[in-house]
Structure formats: structure tokens, C-alpha cells
N, C-alpha and C positions, 0 to 999 in steps of 0.2 A: 556865731561859728556855724560853718557848713558842717551838716552831715552827709556823708556820702554812703549809702548802703550798697552792698554789691554781693553777687551771687555767680558762682561758677557751675557748670554743668561738664562732667568729663566722659571721655569715650570708653575709657576703661578703668582698671585701679590705678594706673600711672596717675599721680597729681598733675603732671605736666600735660596730660593729654586733654586740656580744656577744649570743649567742642561748642560752649557758648558761654556769653558773660550777660549780665543785667545789672545796671547802675540806676539807682534812683536817689535824686539829692533833695535836701530840704535847707533852705535858707531863711532865716526870720519866721520859723515856724510854718513856711508853706513849702510844698513840694515845688521844687524849681526847674530840674531838668532830669530827663532820663536817657538812657542809651541801652541798646540792645545789639549784640552781633553773634551770629553763628561764628565759629572758628574751625578752620580746617586743621586738625591735630598734625605733628610732624609724623611722617610715615615710620621713622625708626621707634616711635612709641607703642607700635602695636595698633591693630585695628580697633573697631568698636566690639565691646563685650555685649553678648546679648541680655545680660542682666542690666547693664546700664541703659541700653536701648528701651527695655521694659520700664525703666524708672522714668526716663525723660523723654522717649520718643523720637530722638534725634538719630537718624541713620546716615552712613557714609554719603548716600545719594544727596542728603541736604545740605551737606558740607563742601561739596564737590567744587564749587564756584566760591566759597567763602574764603575771605583772607585769612593768612596765617597769624599766629599770635603776634609777631613782631609788629604788623601793620595795626591790628586791633588795638595792641598796647599803646601806640602813639595817639590813638583817638582816645583812650580811657585816661591817659595820664594827666590832661587838665582838670579832670573831675576830682583828682586828688590833692590838687593844690589848696592849701590852706583849709583841709576838710579834716574831720575826725571821721575815721571809716567805721561802719557798723556792719556786721554779718551775723546771721543767725546760724550757729555752730561754726564760729569765726574761725577755728583752728583749721577747719577743712579750707575754707576759701582762701585764707593766707597762706596755707600750705600750697594750695594750687597756684596761687600769683608768685609765691617764690620759686616753685619748681619749673614753672613755665618760663619764667624770666631767666633762669639759671639755664634751662635747657636751650633757650633762644639766644643766649649769649648777651643778655641784656642786664644791666644792673638792677639789683632788686631794691625797690623803693624804700626808703625809710618813711614808715607810716605809723601813726598811732591810731589804734582801733579799739573796739569793745565787742563784746558778744551779746546779742540780744536774747540768747538762751539764758546767760547768767541774770541779765536784767530781768527776764520774764519769771525766772525762779524767785528772784529776791522780791518782785511786787506781788506776783500771783502764787504763792506758796501753796495756796489750798487746790490748786489744780493737780491732777494726776499726772500729766503729761505737759511738756513745754515745747512740743515739736511745733515747727513754722505752721503746719496746717491746724494743729489744734489751737494753737494761740490765734491764728486769724479766724478760725470757727467761733471761739470765744469772744474775741472782739469784734465781731461781724464785720471782718474784712474781706471781701471777696478775692479769692486766690486761685489762680491755674497752676496748682502745685508742680513744681519742677520744669517750670517756664522761668527761665533765668531773670528775665525782667519783672515777671510778676511776683516773684519770690524775693528779689531785691525791694519791691515796692511793699509787699507784707511785712518785710523786716522794718522799713522805715515806719510803718503805720503802728508798728508795736511801739516804736519811740515814741511817736505822736500821741499815743493814748496815754503813755506812761507820763508824758509831760503834762498833760491835760488832767490827768489823775491828781499828780503831785503838786501842779500849779506852778512848776519851775521849767521855765524855757531856755535856759543856758545850758547847752549839753553836759559840760564838764561839771557843772554845780548839781544837775540831776543825777550823774552818774555816782557823785560823791554822795549824795543823799541817799541813793537806794544801794549804796554799798557794792557798786560795780566796777571792776576794774578797767583800767585804760592800759593796754598793753602796746607793744612795740614791735614791728616787723623790722 
């Protein structure tokens, strides 16, 4: 089964204000494809918050020529086919996807997903923190934190490390063994 790790960055507090997306996929135990795009948030969602810019470094000028969410979504959609979705702090990323779809008049996709924060807490309970940057440091995964593509890759590498540690390479079997829920959007 294919695993599709996804990460969004937002322009402001609105979950629909997505300004970047990164996707990394794994099939048969190997990273197979990746996708990254800046996204021009809809004007009615407000501008870029200085706080969000400080986190990810994406500025209005960076997305001036970027496609809108509807265009990017058409490019993202094939990655979701026959995939189990993974995200680190999945509630945030799934809320972004849902809000951006609803705001753009697109149907919300029906996806099965899991949270690598939950997986990390189950497998590495001895760690004080399970943030993406902490997990990647612990697992020696290079990370350009808050770059959506790097974050999606880091998320996928958490899954890979847990698979190797457990010796279980079928995603649903792994999640069951690690007592990690599969949720639905």
C-alpha cells in the first residue's frame, strides 16, 4: 500500500489560507514520488501574518505568480489514489485540506489518514517531545523545518524508521501493532 505524507503551510490563522504544500510518497518500502508547490491564497482570506512568515519564511511576493489552490489540488489529487495519508500533527493538515477545498468550492476528498505524532508517541515514549524537528533530530533525518516538502519527507522517514524498527512493512499492520489509529476525512 502506498503512503502519502503531506504538509501544508498557511499564510495566516485561517486553515484555508494554504500557501505551500509538500507531498512525499512511499511504495514497497521506497520513496517513490514527491511534489511541492507554493500556493496563492485567496484574497478574501486575509494577507500574510507576520507570525506565519516568521515560521515558514514565505512572503506575499513569493506566491504572487503561484497557482491558486484549485489548480494545485488537481495536481495533488493523483497522489491520494489508493494511498494511506500520513501527516505530523494530522489534525492541522487535514483541517487545511478540508478548509481549502470548501473555500474553493471543491469536494472534500474521502481519505484515510494517520498521525505520525501519535505513532511517534507510541513507539518512542521515552522522548520528552515528539515535534517533527525533534523526531527528525532523534532519527538523524535531515530537515529544513517548515519547508512543506522537507516536512512531508521527514514525516515519511518517521514511518520508515518505525517500519525498520518493528520489522513490519505493511502500513495498516504496522499501525495496528503500534496502536495508532487510522482516521477518515
